[in-house]
C-alpha positions, 0 to 999 in steps of 0.5 A: 612540156612548157612551164612558166616562170612561177612553176619553174621557180617552185620546182627549184624551191621544192627541190632545194628543200628536198635536198637541203632537209636530207643533208641536214638530217645526215649532219644531225644523225651523228650527234643523235646516234651518239646520245642514243636517239635510236627508236629501235634497240636492234636496227637490223631487226626485220620486224622494225619496218613492220612496227613502223608501218603499223604505227603509220596505219594506226595514226592515219586511221585516227586522223581520218576518224577525227576528220569524219567527226569534224574534230580538225581542231584536235588534229591541229593540236595533236600535230602541233604538240608532236611537232613541238616535241620533235623541235625540242628534241633537236634544240637540246643539241645546240643548247647543250653543246653551246652551254658546255662550250661557254661554261667549260668542262669543269663547270659541266662536271661540277654541277651537271644536273643544273646545266642539264636542267637549263639546257632542257628548259631553254630547248623546251621554251624555244620549241614552245615559242616557235610553235606559238608563232606557227599557230598565230602566223602560219604563213608558208615561210613559217610553215616551211621553216618549221617543217624543214627542221622537224623533217630533218630530225625525224629523217635522222632518227628514222635513218639511225634506227633502221639498218639497210635491209629494214629501211629498204623494206620500209621504202618499198612498203610505203611506196605501195601504200602511198600509191594505194592511198592516193589512187585507190582509196584516196584517203591521202587526199582527205588528209592533205585537205585537212592539213592544208586547211589547218596550215600544219607543218607536215605539208611543204608549200612553195608559192608560184606567185609572189602574192600567194598567202598560205593563211588564206588557203582554205584547203585543197578539195576544190582543186582535187575535184575541179582540177584547178591549177594551184597558186603554190606547189604542195608536198608532204613532209613524208616525201622527204623523210622516207627517201632521206632515211635511206641516205641516213641509214647508208651513211650510218650502217654501211661500215661498222666503224662509222661513216667513211668517205665511201658511205658519204658518197653512197648517201649523197648518191641516194639523195641525188637518186631521190632528186631524179625521182623528184624531177620525174614526179614534177612532170606529173604534178604539173599536169594538175592531178594529185600524185603519189610521191613515194613510188618515184621518190623511193625508186630514185633513192633506191637506185642511187643507193644500189648503183653506188653500193655495188661500185664501192662495196 
């Protein structure tokens, strides 16, 4: 298949975001686990992925209901609020470590309450400011920057919350759900259209042309119905978060004592496997039809994990 320069650059750009966000998530997983950011008390409970899948279905149903009612502004406000909350959660870490380093351990122990208040105030203020910038200037590079940070945070939290078996169950279940929602019910296309129209940071955007402006993008519906070629490549944030969470889980849970060289290799191989799935996905995306990403991405991640798991463990 012949591709032009713009398409090649967009594939390289999206692939770099795919890998970079997951590596960022692995780094975040260490402090996140240390301060107790796990979503589930028992990561190995097989009921956990069922709970997560149920939450996804409820959230999706709520968004579809609001779209049908013409309440896209409520969707925008809700997703921006949740995004700001995740960003605030992540920013607590650098502000916390930074202030404790600057003030010294004695200061941190003597007036810890004041220091904690300052850390949270700074993190909250910064998250609110960046969310405002996103709302006022939702250009593709602003949306991507925001999405990468919150995507890494969500990937890290999900990965440290689910052990190996639960996360594998979740990946398989969501791959099936993604295929059904894109090819059968097609409600994922409705969601993608609404998210694009409101320029929300749960859809990554890489332009194929230099003059592309995401702020002028009104939606994707006409591209889906008329099969028109797009001026940018779009990818749902979940297509990075879900396979990436397996890499984080492997890095975290394969050895009880914590990450080792072997767990790091397995995590890296999981990311590489997901990247091969991404490249396979691109062959279908370039044909112009909307594609379900998770079947290929999750399959690649699981294969990368399985091969290195059997080699080292």
